[in-house]
N, C-alpha and C positions, 0 to 999 in steps of 0.2 A: 256663397261658401257656407257649408253647414257648420253648426256650432260644435266645439270639441266635446267629445264624449266624457262623462264623468270617469274619474280614475279611482278604483277601489283597491285597497290592500286587504286581502282576504286571509285571515289568520286561522291556521289549522295545523294540527300535528298529524300528518299523514301516517306516521309510523307508530302512533300510540296503540298499544295492544289492548283495546277495549274488549271486555268479555261479551261475546255474543253479538258484537257490532263491528262493522268495518268502516271506520271514519274515512279512510282514503277513498273508498268507492263512492260514498255519499258526496263528499266534497268535490271529487273529480267530476262527477255527473252534474252537480248543481252549478259549479263554476262554468262548465261548458255551456250550460243553458244561459247563465247570466251574461256571458260574453256577447250575446246578441245585442245587449243594451249598454254595456259598460266596458271600458278598458280595465283590465283586472290582472293582478299578480298575487300569487300565493306566498305566504311566508310562515315560518315557525313562530310560535308565541315568544320565544326568546329574542327574536329579531325585530319584533314589531316596533319597539320604541325607537330604534335606530332608523327604520325605513319609512315611518308613517308620514314624515314631512313632505314627501313627494306625491302624496295622494289627496284626493278630495275628502275621503272618508275611510275609516277602518271598519271592516266587518269581522266581528269575532264569531267564529263558527266552532267546529269540532276541535277545540284547542286543548282538550284534556283537563284533568283536575288541576286547579291553580296550585295546589300543594306541591306539585312536581316542579314548578318554576315560579315560586312565590316572589322571589326578589325581582325577577324579570317582569312579572305582572304588576308588582307595586311600582316599579320604575315606569312601566308603560302608562299606568293610570296617572301618575304624577306628571309625566311629560305631556300626555294628552290634555290634561286639565290646564297646565301652564300655557300650552300653545293654542288652546281652544279648538283642538282637533275634534272633528265629528266622529263619534264612535257608535257603532250599531251592533248590538243594542246599546242605547245610552247608558252611561255609567251610574245613573241614580236609581237603578232597579232595587226593589225592596225584597226580592225573593232570594234565591240561592246566590245571586251576585253579591249580596251583602252578608253571606253566611247563613246559618240556620236559626238565627235568633227569631226570625219571623214565625217559626213553628210555635215557639213559646208565646209570642205576642198574640198570635191568632187564637191559640188555646185560651188565653186569658180573656180575649174579646168575645169568646163564644162562637167562633166560626167552626164549621164542620171539618175538623182536622183530627188526625190521630193525636190523642192527648199527649202533650209534651211538657216536661218541666226541666229546669236546669239548676235547681237549688235543692239541697238535701232536705230542707224543711218543707218542700212542696211535694215530696215523694208520696206523702199520705193522701194527696189529692188525686192520684192516679187510680183508675179503676182496677179492680182485682184481675189478675191474669196469671197463667201458669208460668210465664217467663216475661222478662222485660228486655227490650232492646236498649243497649247503651252504646253511644257513638260520640265521637268528637264533634263539638259544635262547628269546627272548621273543616270537617271531613267532607269527602265526596266519593262516589263510586264504591260505597260500602267499606271504605278504608277505615280500619279500627273498630268495625262493628262487632259487638259481642251480645250474647243472650244469657241473662242471668236470672235465677229465681229471686223473689223479693227479699229473702233473708240475707242475700249477699249484697244487696244494694247499700245497706247501711255502712259497709266498709269502704265505699267509694268516696273519693274526693270530687264531688260534683261541682258545686260552687261556681257555676257559670261557664266551665270549660267543657262539660259533658252534657249531652241530652239523654233523657230517659223517657221511654215510651212503653206502654203495654204491647206485647207481641199479639197482633191482631190475627184472628182466624178469619181469613177473607176468602171469598169465592174466586176472585180474579182481580188483576190490576188493569186499569184503563188510562190511556193518555189522550188528552185533547190538545191539539196544536192550533195556535192562533198566530196570525200576522196582524200586528196592531191590535185592534179589538174585533177582528173578523175571524170567525171560526173557519178552519180549513178542512180538517178531517180528524177522526179518532181511530185509535187502535187499541186492542186489548190482548192480554195474555191469558188464554183459557186455562193453562196449567200454571198454578202459582209457583211451581218449582222451576219454570223455564221463562224467566222474566222477559227475555228478548225474542221469544218465538211468538210473534205478534200476528194478529189477523185484523182486517178491517172491522170496525165497530160502528153500528148505526145508533147514535145517541138519541135519547128521548128529549123532549122539551125540558123536563126536570133535570136531566143530566147536563144540558147546556147551561141552564140557569145556575146550576152548581158551579160549573167551571168559570162562568162569566163573573161570579162574585170575586174570584181571586184575580182575574184580569183587571177588573175595575179597581180592586184594592191596590194593585201595584202601580197604577197611574202612569204607565209608560205609553206615550203617544205613538211611538214607533218601536217596532221590534218583533222578534219571533219568540214566542213563549210556549212552554209545554206544561200543562197542568196534569200532574200524575195523581191518581186516586186509587183507592181500593174499595171494592164492593164487599161489605160485611155479609155474613151469613143471614143477617136480618134484612138485607137489601139496601142498607144505607151506604152512601158514598162518603168517604173521608179523605181529605187531602193527605197525600204522602209527600209531595214535593212540588214547589213552584219554580221551575227551571227557567231563568231569564238571563243567564249568562251565555251558555253555549249548548243549548239543548240539541241532543241527537234527534233527528227527525224521522228515522226509519222510513225514508222515502222509497226504499226497495220493497217495502211491504204494501204499497198502495199502487193502484193502476196508473197507466200513463196519463189518462185524462186528469187525474188528481194531481200528478206531478206537474203537468202543464199549468193547471189552475194555480197551484201553489207558487210556481215560478213567476207567473203573471202578477200575483198578489205581492210577492216579495219585491219584484221590480217596481211596482207602483209605490210601495212603501218606501223603498230606497230613494226613488226620485222625489217623493214628497219630503223625505227627511233632508235631502240635500238642498231642497228649495226653501225649507223652513227658515 
C-alpha cells in the first residue's frame, strides 16, 4: 500500500486585480502541475488560519498585499506559530516578509541597494537626485508611493514610518527567481515604463553573484524568492526588492521547459521541507 500523499493548503487571492499580472492564471497553472505530487486545495488568505489544521503544510503564493488583509494575516501567523504548522515560505524571512526595514539595514551595511533611509536626520546621507521616492515602510505594490523634490522632504514626518530613496535613472529592471538557493531563471523589463512586460534575461556570472548575496543574506533554507534589481545607466545593479513572502513568478513569460524545471525544483523543495 502506497504512503499517503502530502496535503498542501495553497493560499492565493485569485481575484486580486494586480497591475499587469494575472495571479489567477499563474496559480491555476502551477497548482495543476503540483497536483501530480501532492493533494492540494486552494484558499483565500482570509481563510488560511481556519483551514490550515487539516494540512501538512501551507504554501503562501499570490496572496496579494498583506495590507489588504492585515488582521487575517496576523492571525494566520500567530496560529501557525502556536500550532507549529509548516509554512512555505518559512515565516522567518528577512526580506519583504518582515517589511521594508531590510532596505535601510542593507544600505547601512554597504550592500548594493538603492540608498534608503527612514529618519529625517539621515536624509543628508542620500545622494543628490532630481526627485526622491517616498513610500510607507509597510507598503507594497507601490501603495502610497510619491515622488518629491529634496526641498519638500524636510516637511515630512519620516521617523521610521516612511522610506526615502533617490529616484534612480535606470536602464531596466531585472528579476532573478530562486527556489531555495538554486537559481531558476531571470526576466527583465526593457522598457522602464512597463514594469510587467517582461522578457527572458540571460544573466552573467556577475549578475548571479549579485543576486546570490541577497539569497545568502536572507538565510531561508527553503522557499521561493525573487531578487528585483535595476541596472543604472553606469551599468551597476542595485537591489530594488527582496520578495520572500509571495513573489509573483511571471511563469507565463518563460518557455515550457523552464516551467517544467521550476515545478520540479519546487516539488523537490517542498518534499525536503516536509521531511525536515
